[in-house]
C-alpha positions in Angstrom: 110.4 124.9 102.4 109.2 121.6 100.8 105.4 121.0 100.5 106.1 117.4 101.2 108.4 117.5 104.2 108.7 119.9 107.2 111.5 119.8 109.8 109.8 120.5 113.1 112.8 120.2 115.5 116.5 119.7 115.4 119.0 118.6 118.0 122.5 118.8 116.6 122.4 117.1 113.2 119.3 115.0 114.2 115.9 116.1 112.9 112.3 115.5 113.8 109.9 116.2 111.0 106.6 115.4 109.2 106.4 113.7 105.8 103.1 114.2 104.0 101.8 111.4 101.7 98.6 110.5 99.9 97.7 108.0 102.7 98.7 110.1 105.7 101.4 111.9 107.5 104.6 110.2 108.7 106.3 111.6 111.8 110.1 111.2 111.4 112.5 109.7 112.3 110.5 106.7 111.1 111.3 103.0 111.0 109.6 101.2 108.1 108.8 97.5 108.7 109.5 95.5 105.5 106.5 93.9 103.8 108.5 92.2 101.0 105.7 90.3 99.3 102.8 92.5 100.4 102.9 91.4 104.0 105.1 91.9 107.0 105.7 88.2 107.7 103.2 86.7 110.3 101.8 90.2 111.3 98.3 91.5 110.5 97.9 95.1 109.2 95.7 96.0 112.2 98.5 94.7 114.5 101.0 96.8 112.7 98.8 99.9 113.2 98.5 99.0 116.9 102.3 98.7 117.2 102.6 102.3 116.0 103.8 101.6 112.5 103.9 104.9 110.5 104.8 103.5 107.1 105.5 100.1 105.4 108.0 99.1 102.7 106.9 96.9 99.8 109.2 95.1 97.4 108.9 95.9 93.7 111.0 93.0 92.5 109.0 90.3 94.3 105.5 91.9 93.8 106.3 92.2 90.0 106.9 88.5 89.7 104.3 87.3 92.2 101.4 88.0 91.8 102.3 90.8 89.3 101.5 94.5 89.4 98.7 94.0 86.8 96.8 91.7 89.3 97.4 94.1 92.2 96.2 97.1 90.1 93.1 95.2 89.0 92.3 94.5 92.6 92.5 98.2 93.7 96.2 98.8 94.2 98.7 97.6 96.9 97.0 99.3 99.8 93.6 97.6 99.2 95.3 94.3 98.1 97.2 94.0 101.4 94.6 95.7 103.7 96.8 98.5 104.8 95.5 102.0 104.6 98.6 103.8 105.7 101.6 105.1 103.7 103.7 102.6 101.7 107.1 103.0 100.1 108.2 100.7 97.3 111.8 100.1 96.5 112.8 99.9 92.8 113.9 96.2 92.8 117.4 97.4 91.9 118.9 96.1 95.2 117.4 92.7 94.7 118.7 92.5 91.2 122.2 93.6 92.0 122.5 91.6 95.3 121.6 88.5 93.2 124.7 89.0 91.0 124.7 85.5 89.7 121.3 86.1 88.0 122.4 89.2 86.1 122.7 88.6 82.3 123.7 92.1 81.2 123.9 95.7 82.4 123.9 98.7 80.0 122.9 102.3 80.0 119.3 101.4 79.1 118.8 99.0 82.0 119.6 95.6 83.5 118.7 92.1 82.2 118.5 89.3 84.7 117.0 85.9 85.4 114.0 85.7 87.8 114.8 84.2 91.2 111.5 82.3 90.9 111.8 80.4 87.6 115.0 81.6 85.9 113.1 83.3 83.1 114.8 86.3 81.5 113.5 89.7 82.7 114.6 93.3 82.3 114.3 96.4 84.5 114.7 99.9 83.1 114.0 103.2 84.8 110.7 103.5 82.9 109.6 99.9 83.6 110.1 100.1 87.3 108.3 103.5 87.3 105.4 101.7 85.6 105.4 98.9 88.1 105.4 101.2 91.0 102.7 103.4 89.4 100.5 100.3 89.1 101.2 99.3 92.7 100.1 102.8 93.7 102.6 103.2 96.5 102.9 106.6 98.2 106.6 106.8 97.7 108.5 105.2 94.7 112.2 104.7 94.6 114.5 105.2 91.6 116.2 102.3 89.9 119.9 102.3 90.9 123.0 100.2 90.9 124.1 98.9 94.3 127.5 97.3 93.8 129.2 95.1 96.5 131.2 96.7 99.3 134.5 95.5 97.9 134.0 96.5 94.3 136.9 98.1 92.3 136.7 101.9 92.2 136.2 101.9 88.4 133.1 99.7 88.8 131.9 101.9 91.6 132.3 105.0 89.4 130.3 103.3 86.7 127.6 102.5 89.1 127.4 106.2 90.1 127.3 107.3 86.5 124.5 104.9 85.6 122.5 105.6 88.8 122.4 109.3 87.8 121.5 108.4 84.2 118.7 106.2 85.3 117.5 108.7 87.9 117.1 111.4 85.3 115.0 109.1 83.1 112.8 107.9 86.0 112.3 111.5 87.2 110.6 112.2 83.8 108.6 108.9 83.7 104.9 108.8 84.5 103.9 107.9 88.0 100.7 107.4 90.0 98.7 110.5 91.0 100.2 112.0 94.2 103.1 109.4 94.2 106.4 110.9 95.6 109.7 109.9 94.0 112.9 109.5 95.9 116.4 109.5 94.3 119.2 107.3 95.6 122.9 108.3 95.9 125.5 105.7 95.5 129.3 105.8 95.9 129.9 103.6 98.9 132.4 105.3 101.4 134.4 106.9 98.6 134.2 110.6 99.4 134.6 111.9 95.9 132.2 109.5 94.2 129.5 109.7 97.0 129.6 113.5 96.9 129.4 113.5 93.1 126.4 111.2 93.3 124.6 113.3 95.9 125.1 116.5 93.9 123.9 114.9 90.7 120.8 113.3 92.2 119.9 116.4 94.3 120.1 118.6 91.1 117.2 116.6 89.6 114.8 117.8 92.3 113.3 114.6 93.9 110.8 114.6 96.7 113.3 112.8 99.0 116.8 111.4 99.0 118.3 108.1 100.0 121.7 106.9 100.9 122.2 103.6 99.1 125.2 101.3 99.0 125.8 101.3 102.8 125.2 98.6 105.4 126.2 96.0 102.7 129.3 94.6 104.3 131.6 97.6 104.8 133.2 98.2 108.3 130.6 99.6 110.6 132.6 102.5 111.8 133.2 103.5 108.1 129.5 103.2 107.5 128.6 105.6 110.3 131.4 108.0 109.4 130.2 108.1 105.8 126.6 108.6 106.9 127.6 111.6 109.0 129.1 113.7 106.2 126.9 112.3 103.5 123.6 113.1 105.3 124.8 116.6 105.8 125.2 117.1 102.0 121.6 115.9 101.2 119.0 118.7 100.7 118.0 120.0 104.1 114.3 120.5 103.2 113.8 116.9 101.9 113.5 113.6 103.8 116.7 111.6 104.1 116.4 107.8 103.9 119.1 105.3 105.0 118.4 102.1 103.2 118.7 98.9 105.2 119.4 99.4 109.0 117.3 98.3 111.9 119.4 97.2 114.8 119.1 99.3 118.0 122.6 100.8 117.9 122.4 101.4 114.2 119.0 103.1 114.4 120.3 105.6 117.1 123.5 106.2 115.3 121.9 107.2 111.9 119.2 109.3 113.6 121.9 111.2 115.4 123.6 111.9 112.1 120.5 113.4 110.5 118.7 110.4 108.9 114.9 110.6 108.8 113.8 107.2 107.5 115.2 103.7 107.5 114.0 100.1 106.9 115.3 96.6 107.8 114.1 93.0 107.9 116.1 92.5 111.1 113.2 92.7 113.6 111.1 90.1 111.9 114.0 88.0 110.6 115.5 87.8 114.1 112.1 86.8 115.5 111.9 83.9 113.0 115.3 82.6 114.3 113.8 82.5 117.8 115.5 85.6 119.2 114.0 88.7 120.9 115.3 92.3 120.9 115.2 93.5 124.5 116.9 95.9 126.9 118.9 92.9 128.1 120.3 92.5 124.6 119.3 89.9 122.1 117.7 86.9 123.8 117.9 83.5 122.1 114.7 81.9 123.4 116.0 78.4 122.4 118.4 78.7 125.3 117.7 76.2 128.1 118.0 79.0 130.8 114.5 80.2 129.7 112.8 76.8 130.2 111.3 77.7 133.6 111.5 81.5 133.4 108.1 82.9 134.4 108.9 86.5 133.5 108.0 88.5 130.4 110.5 89.2 127.6 110.7 92.8 128.7 109.0 94.3 131.8 108.4 97.7 130.2 107.1 96.5 126.8 103.3 96.7 126.2 103.3 94.2 123.2 101.1 91.0 123.4 104.2 88.8 123.9 105.3 90.7 127.0 101.9 91.4 128.6 100.4 87.9 128.2 103.1 85.3 128.1 106.2 84.1 129.9 109.6 83.5 128.5 109.2 79.8 129.3 106.0 79.7 127.1 107.6 81.6 124.3 110.6 79.2 124.4 108.2 76.3 124.3 106.5 77.7 121.2 109.8 78.4 119.4 111.3 75.0 120.2 108.1 73.3 119.0 108.1 75.4 115.8 104.7 76.8 116.6 103.7 79.7 114.4 102.3 81.6 117.4 105.8 81.9 118.7 107.1 83.5 115.5 104.2 85.9 115.5 104.6 86.9 119.1 108.4 87.5 118.7 107.8 89.4 115.5 105.3 91.7 117.2 107.7 92.2 120.1 110.7 93.0 118.0 108.8 95.4 115.8 107.4 97.2 118.8 110.9 97.4 120.3 112.4 99.2 117.2 109.3 101.3 116.6 109.3 102.5 120.3 113.1 103.1 120.2 112.5 105.3 117.1 109.5 107.2 118.6 111.4 107.9 121.8 114.3 109.2 119.8 111.9 111.6 118.0 110.6 112.8 121.4 114.2 113.2 122.6 115.0 115.4 119.6 112.0 117.5 120.3 113.2 118.0 123.9 116.8 118.6 122.9 118.1 115.5 124.7 118.9 113.0 122.0 122.6 112.6 123.1 121.4 111.7 126.6 118.8 109.3 125.3 121.2 107.6 123.0 123.8 107.3 125.7 121.3 105.9 128.2 119.9 103.4 125.6 123.3 102.1 124.4 124.5 102.0 128.0 121.6 99.8 129.0 122.3 97.5 126.0 126.0 97.4 126.7 125.7 96.6 130.4 123.2 93.8 129.6 125.7 92.3 127.1 128.6 92.5 129.6 
């Protein structure tokens, strides 16, 4: 039994659990809103707390360049800097580097050299340097530097990414970190059964506090993604938290939870809000649509968020079409609440042994609305 994570209930492959961190306990399954630059765009930390946010994600790449981990450390660490006293997970910055492939100068066994997206200046990440950045930020959970290749990469390149990901994980495992900071390893291998299983086994052997499935939800066919998640999650250590990196749509959330995933993150709720769309039980509503111009009803009758309890669809459409910041804020609050509630209700369903029924009902509602 892990001192960090306890499974409290199971329902098939799905798990409910409790993750213990320096800044509090995280009930799982848990959705992590993304605070890329030390903020979840347009949303105040107190609002995040009121929405039921259990843990946030911060972006090591962006915080390293702006304002710099030294500035954040001098001002008391990331929690104090951004005014959030709950748990924070920081990614390693590896995904940003490898998704911006045009900025990469060189990759070798020691690390990766690239050009900053901000000013084009040369920079370098190594397992030790990203460990140092995350230690200075003071996050509760740090992620290992990994290589996340594109979905259509040749197998030889995928195998090399797996090899280097293990090499880097071993070095970061031995690097200094902040007091009480947990460290999660990341398995790569895309949907390749042999390479993914090899990566999981090599990373698990190193003894991390948690384990992530990286290199999925990056463009592969969705059915393949879910199929891979099903067998891959089952191979991760049962007594450690399991993190699917980068999923946040309602269907995806329920599918990965059912397959044994404990944690996940995505920019989808807030990014969708900034396009003027709301996640609802009627499906995704584009508030720019003229059919909402005189609609006096709330976005969602059952939602307790500020957008739904105080304002009409017509007013929200007006704000969005006039590019008023309040509209973006309200839709962000609503979309986050929708995904957070969906996740919390899935946890309750696991505890009551009825996840399959809850998932079927939820997806049925969304499908009938879309029909």
